N, C-alpha and C positions, 0 to 999 in steps of 0.2 A: 579509462577508469572514470566512473561516475562521480559526481559531487552530490552530497546529501546536505540539505538544509533543514534544520528542525526548528519548529516554532510551536509554542504552547498557547492555546486559547481555551480558557476555562479548564475542563477536564480532558480536553482533546490535544493530541499531539499531531501536528501536520508535518509529514516528512516529504519534502519536495525533492524530486530526483531530477538531476540534470545529466542526461546521458542515457545510453541503452543499458538495460539490465542483463548482464551476462554472468558467467560462472563466479568470478572473484567478487563481483558486485553483490551477488545474492547473499554471500556470507556477511558482508558489511551491513546490508539491509537487515538481516536476521539479528545481528548484534545490536543495532540501533533500536529495533523494535523491542527486543528483550530488555535492554537497559531502560527503556521508557516504561515498561511494565513494572520493573523493579522500583522505579521512581514514582509510581502511583498514577500514571496516566490512565484514564479510563477508556478512551477511544483512540484508535489509530486511523489516521487519514493519510493515504499515499497520494500525493499530488504528482501525476505523471505528465504534466504539461510539457516538459522538455525531454520526454522519453519517447522514442519512435519504435523501439523493438524490445521484446522480452524473449529470452531464450528458454529452453526447458529447465535450466537451473533457476532462472528467475521465476518461472511458474511454480516450481517447487517451493521457493521462498514465499510466494503468495499463499500457497496452500498451508504451509507451516504456520504462517502468521494468522491465517483464518482459524486454524485449529487452536492456536494459543489463545486467541481472543475469545473464542466460543467456550473453551474450558474455564476461562476466568470471567465469564458473563460480561464481556465487553464487546465493543463493535469494531469491525475492521471494514474500511471503506476505501474505494478508489475514486479518483476524479481526474478530469481533464485528459482523458485517454485520446491518443492519436487514433486515426483510422486503422492503422496496422495493429496497434495494441488491442483495439476493440475487436478486430477480426480474430486475433489469437484467443482472447477471452471467450468469444462466441464459439469458436471451434472446439475449445476444451470444455465447454459447458460451465465454466467457472461463474458466469453471470448468474447462474441459479443459486450460487452460494455466497457470492460477494456482492455487497451493495455498491452500485456504481452511480456516480452523480456527475453532473456537468461541471461543477466547480466546488471549491472549498466551502464557500458560503452555504451551498445546498447541503453539503455533508453536515456541517455544524447545525443547521436548522432542523435536520432530521432527528437529532438526538434529544 
């Protein structure tokens, strides 16, 4: 089971994920993202520094989060992707839809 750490900086919420994103974890991530929208966070940043793998349910969660942010005219960004996560994002072509940055600071400075 993953650990989620949430931090707010200005209108951004940074969700740091510690562990691999699999079925049960994707549901938790969805809930955290939705709760932050309800609480007024403008942009969502997923920090995947300590995540080595994303399964198909995790990818579904990313797509769902992307759709939610676009519908609400907000931004959804990923950062600190491992090589394996980068390859998964590239194979699924999600890199065309989701903004990807090297680190949290680059995400924040892009908005």
